[in-house]
C-alpha positions in Angstrom: -0.1 0.4 0.5 1.2 3.5 -1.0 -1.5 5.7 0.2 -2.8 3.7 2.9 -6.5 3.7 1.2 -7.7 0.1 0.8 -9.0 -1.3 -2.3 -10.6 -4.5 -3.6 -10.3 -5.9 -6.9 -11.7 -8.9 -8.7 -9.2 -11.1 -10.4 -10.2 -14.0 -12.3 -8.4 -16.8 -11.1 -8.6 -20.7 -10.9 -8.5 -22.8 -8.1 -5.7 -24.7 -9.7 -3.8 -21.4 -10.1 -4.5 -21.0 -6.3 -3.4 -24.8 -5.1 -0.3 -24.1 -7.8 1.2 -21.1 -6.2 0.6 -22.4 -2.7 2.3 -25.8 -3.8 5.5 -23.9 -4.7 5.6 -22.5 -8.2 6.6 -19.3 -9.2 3.9 -16.7 -9.3 4.6 -15.6 -12.7 4.4 -18.9 -14.4 1.0 -19.2 -12.4 -0.7 -16.4 -13.0 0.5 -15.5 -16.6 -2.9 -15.0 -17.8 -3.0 -11.8 -15.3 -2.6 -8.0 -16.9 0.7 -6.4 -14.9 -1.8 -4.1 -13.1 -3.2 -7.4 -11.4 0.2 -9.1 -10.5 1.1 -5.7 -9.2 -2.3 -6.0 -7.4 -2.1 -9.3 -5.6 1.4 -8.7 -5.0 1.5 -5.6 -3.6 -1.9 -4.0 -2.7 -1.3 -1.2 -5.2 -3.5 -0.2 -7.6 -2.2 1.5 -11.1 -3.6 5.0 -9.9 -1.5 4.5 -7.0 1.8 3.7 -9.0 1.5 6.3 -11.8 1.0 8.7 -8.9 4.0 7.5 -7.0 6.0 7.4 -10.3 4.9 11.2 -11.1 6.6 12.0 -7.8 9.1 10.0 -7.4 13.3 11.2 -7.9 14.7 10.9 -11.7 16.2 7.6 -12.6 19.8 7.0 -11.6 20.7 6.9 -14.9 19.1 10.4 -15.6 21.7 11.9 -12.9 25.7 12.3 -13.3 27.4 9.4 -12.2 27.6 9.9 -8.2 31.8 10.5 -7.0 32.1 8.3 -3.8 34.9 9.6 -1.0 37.7 6.3 -1.3 37.6 4.0 1.7 39.8 3.8 4.0 
């Protein structure tokens, strides 16, 4: 949760998918039918709108900033 708001969403998964995931299969393999937004919601509880807001307000990517110079370790 990024905002503290509680959201719910109906997502089309089968009992077989749930059993496979609970049995140890990788999330990305079991739920490959879901959209990235649906997968993010299941894994992080974050909606697309919350991600959009968070990313819009985030600092620039480090690749966009000059290389940082760190003091030599002594």
